[in-house]
Structure formats: structure tokens, C-alpha cells
C-alpha positions in Angstrom: 45.5 -212.8 -37.2 45.1 -209.5 -35.5 42.3 -208.7 -33.2 40.9 -206.1 -35.6 40.5 -208.7 -38.4 38.8 -211.1 -35.9 36.3 -208.5 -35.0 35.5 -207.8 -38.7 35.0 -211.5 -39.3 32.7 -211.9 -36.3 30.7 -208.8 -37.4 30.4 -210.1 -40.9 29.1 -213.5 -39.6 26.5 -211.8 -37.4 25.3 -209.6 -40.3 25.0 -212.6 -42.6 23.1 -214.5 -39.9 20.7 -211.6 -39.4 20.2 -211.2 -43.1 19.4 -214.9 -43.5 16.9 -214.8 -40.7 15.0 -211.6 -41.4 15.6 -210.9 -45.1 12.9 -213.3 -46.4 10.3 -211.6 -44.2 11.3 -208.2 -45.4 11.3 -209.1 -49.1 8.2 -211.4 -49.2 6.1 -209.9 -46.4 4.1 -211.9 -43.9 2.4 -215.0 -45.2 -1.3 -214.9 -44.5 -3.1 -218.1 -44.1 -6.3 -218.2 -45.9 -9.1 -220.0 -44.2 -11.9 -221.4 -46.2 -15.3 -220.2 -45.0 -18.0 -222.8 -44.8 -21.7 -221.8 -44.6 -24.0 -224.5 -43.3 -27.2 -224.6 -45.3 -30.3 -226.1 -43.7 -31.6 -229.3 -45.1 -34.4 -229.0 -47.6 -37.7 -229.7 -45.8 -39.6 -232.7 -46.8 -42.4 -231.8 -49.2 -45.8 -232.7 -47.8 -48.4 -233.9 -50.3 -51.7 -232.1 -50.0 -54.7 -234.1 -50.9 -57.3 -232.2 -52.9 -60.8 -232.3 -51.3 -63.3 -234.5 -53.0 -66.0 -232.9 -55.1 -69.5 -232.4 -53.7 -72.5 -233.3 -55.6 -75.0 -230.6 -56.6 -77.7 -232.3 -54.5 -75.5 -232.2 -51.3 -74.7 -228.5 -51.8 -78.4 -227.6 -52.4 -79.5 -229.5 -49.3 -77.0 -227.5 -47.1 -77.8 -224.1 -48.5 -81.6 -224.4 -48.6 -82.1 -224.1 -44.9 -84.3 -221.2 -43.7 -82.5 -218.4 -41.8 -84.3 -216.6 -39.1 -83.3 -212.9 -38.7 -84.3 -211.3 -35.4 -83.6 -207.6 -34.7 -83.1 -206.8 -31.0 -83.7 -203.1 -30.5 -85.0 -201.1 -27.6 -88.1 -200.4 -29.6 -88.5 -203.4 -31.9 -90.6 -201.9 -34.7 -92.3 -198.6 -35.0 -95.4 -198.8 -37.2 -95.1 -195.1 -38.1 -91.7 -195.7 -39.7 -92.0 -199.3 -40.8 -94.3 -199.7 -43.8 -93.4 -203.3 -44.3 -95.5 -204.5 -41.5 -98.5 -206.3 -43.0 -101.5 -207.1 -40.8 -103.6 -210.2 -41.0 -106.9 -210.9 -39.2 -105.9 -212.8 -36.1 -107.9 -213.1 -32.9 -105.9 -211.1 -30.3 -108.0 -211.3 -27.1 -110.9 -213.2 -25.8 -114.3 -211.5 -25.6 -114.2 -211.7 -21.8 -110.9 -209.7 -21.7 -112.3 -207.1 -24.1 -115.4 -206.7 -22.0 -113.3 -206.2 -18.9 -111.2 -203.5 -20.5 -114.3 -201.8 -21.8 -115.8 -201.8 -18.3 -112.6 -200.2 -17.0 -112.8 -197.4 -19.5 -116.4 -196.5 -18.6 -116.6 -192.7 -17.7 -117.5 -191.8 -14.2 -119.2 -188.5 -13.5 -117.4 -186.4 -10.8 -119.4 -183.2 -11.1 -120.5 -183.5 -7.4 -118.3 -184.1 -4.3 -120.0 -187.5 -3.9 -119.2 -189.8 -6.9 -122.3 -191.0 -8.6 -122.4 -194.7 -9.3 -122.5 -195.7 -13.0 -125.8 -197.4 -13.8 -125.8 -200.8 -15.5 -127.7 -199.4 -18.4 -125.2 -196.7 -19.2 -122.3 -199.2 -18.9 -124.0 -201.5 -21.3 -124.7 -198.7 -23.7 -121.1 -197.6 -23.6 -119.9 -201.2 -24.2 -122.4 -201.7 -27.0 -121.2 -198.5 -28.8 -117.6 -199.7 -28.6 -118.5 -203.2 -29.9 -120.3 -201.6 -32.8 -117.1 -199.9 -33.9 -117.9 -196.4 -32.6 -114.7 -196.1 -30.5 -111.2 -195.0 -31.1 -107.7 -196.1 -29.9 -104.2 -194.8 -30.0 -101.8 -197.2 -31.8 -98.4 -196.7 -30.2 -96.2 -199.3 -32.0 -95.4 -202.8 -33.1 -92.9 -204.8 -31.0 -91.2 -208.2 -31.4 -90.1 -208.9 -27.9 -92.4 -209.6 -25.0 -90.1 -207.8 -22.5 -90.5 -204.5 -24.3 -94.3 -204.9 -24.5 -94.5 -205.6 -20.8 -92.4 -202.7 -19.9 -94.5 -200.4 -22.0 -97.8 -201.7 -20.5 -96.5 -201.1 -17.0 -95.4 -197.6 -17.8 -98.8 -196.8 -19.3 -100.6 -198.3 -16.3 -98.6 -196.3 -13.8 -99.5 -193.1 -15.8 -103.2 -193.9 -15.6 -103.7 -195.2 -19.1 -105.6 -198.3 -20.1 -103.8 -200.3 -22.8 -104.1 -203.6 -24.5 -102.2 -205.7 -27.0 -103.0 -207.6 -30.2 -100.8 -210.1 -32.0 -100.0 -209.6 -35.7 -98.6 -212.1 -38.1 -96.2 -210.5 -40.7 -93.7 -211.8 -43.2 -90.9 -211.3 -40.7 -92.7 -213.2 -37.9 -95.2 -212.8 -35.1 -95.3 -209.2 -33.7 -97.3 -207.5 -31.0 -99.2 -204.2 -31.3 -99.8 -201.9 -28.3 -102.9 -199.7 -28.1 -104.2 -197.1 -25.7 -108.0 -196.9 -25.2 -110.6 -197.5 -26.5 -112.6 -194.3 -26.0 -115.8 -193.0 -27.7 -114.4 -189.4 -27.8 -111.7 -189.0 -30.4 -110.9 -185.5 -29.3 -110.0 -186.8 -25.8 -107.4 -189.2 -27.4 -106.1 -186.4 -29.6 -105.4 -184.3 -26.5 -103.4 -187.2 -24.9 -101.1 -187.7 -27.9 -98.6 -185.2 -26.7 -98.4 -186.7 -23.2 -98.2 -190.2 -24.6 -95.3 -189.2 -26.9 -93.4 -187.6 -24.0 -94.1 -190.6 -21.8 -93.2 -193.4 -24.2 -91.0 -191.6 -26.8 -93.3 -193.1 -29.4 -95.4 -191.2 -32.0 -98.8 -192.8 -31.8 -101.7 -192.4 -34.2 -105.4 -192.6 -33.7 -107.2 -195.4 -35.5 -110.8 -196.8 -35.3 -111.3 -199.4 -32.6 -112.3 -202.8 -34.0 -113.3 -205.9 -32.0 -111.5 -209.0 -33.0 
């Protein structure tokens, strides 16, 4: 056998071997392995049984809803009588006769026409108090308040400005209130002249009413 023939046989064997090894991949392509995908689902939660509330009797519901509810308004000025028509007055004793007499004595006019102050005689003081007790005097009604703190602050402000003031309790449908007055004075015109100054001082619009002793 010649060397040329041997070379041909060896080449043929090599070609066949290569064809056997690589031909299946060339014809069928690469095999792809398919992996199954698994999705883990959470377990179903346990169902909780809900107990329905027991029914209430009509008597129990009525007893719980029939309680009185107190409504209190807390404002800088609790109630203004000029803008609150719902305030209803009832005859209640507001001050003792001794307190009224002391306030009337403080409001007695003193004549200062001369450099030396003339003392007020006992008879003139009694006449002044008697006239007021008979309902001949006048007062300025400033307002109606719910809280004692507001009443006290207003009284102190009036006293510092030189005004005489007093209070009277009033029972209304919304509770116990307190009225604040300036006076009394026998001269209505003098109180009318002081309305502007009182409004500027207290920011309240007062009104003149007859003075009554309770």
C-alpha cells in the first residue's frame, strides 16, 4: 500500500470521526433542559369565628341615653345680654341689704365746689339712699357672665377706673349666670355720658336700666 493511499484512509477516518461527534449537534441543535417552575403559595389562614354581640334590651338602652348632658361655653366674654336674647331672668336675691347699703353709701355725691371738701351730712346720705331704695336710681348693665374669673377681672378693671360696680346672680335655662352692673346713680344723664367710656374700657356695650333692690 502506497503512502498516498494510507494518507487518504487516515483522512477519511478522521473526517468520519469528526462527523460522528459533531453532526448530531449540528442537525438537532443544542438540547435545552426545561426546568419546572414551582411557586410556593402561602397556607390559607385559619378562619376566626366572630361572635355576634348580644342584643340589648330597650330598658338598658334608655337608661344609658337618658343622662343629662351639661354644655358649658368657655369664652373670654361668656354671654352678652345685648346679643343673647335667650337669657331669662328670675327673681333671685343677689346681695344682702347690708352690702347694698354699703354700695349706696359709696356712691353718695360729695360737693367739691370749694377748696375745702364739705362733709356730707347724715340726713342727705339717708335721703340719697332712700331715693335709691324706692327705685328712683339707674344702673348700667354691662353683661351676663358664666365664669367667676371673668366677673372678677371685670370688677377689678372697673374699680381701677373709678367706677362702682356690683353683681347679681341670675338663674337661666342654661345654668346659673352672673350679671355685672355699674352704679347706681340718681342722675340718668350722668350714666348716659359714661357709656362711651365704659364701652372703650370693657369692650362691652352696656345699657341703662332702672335700679331695683332685691
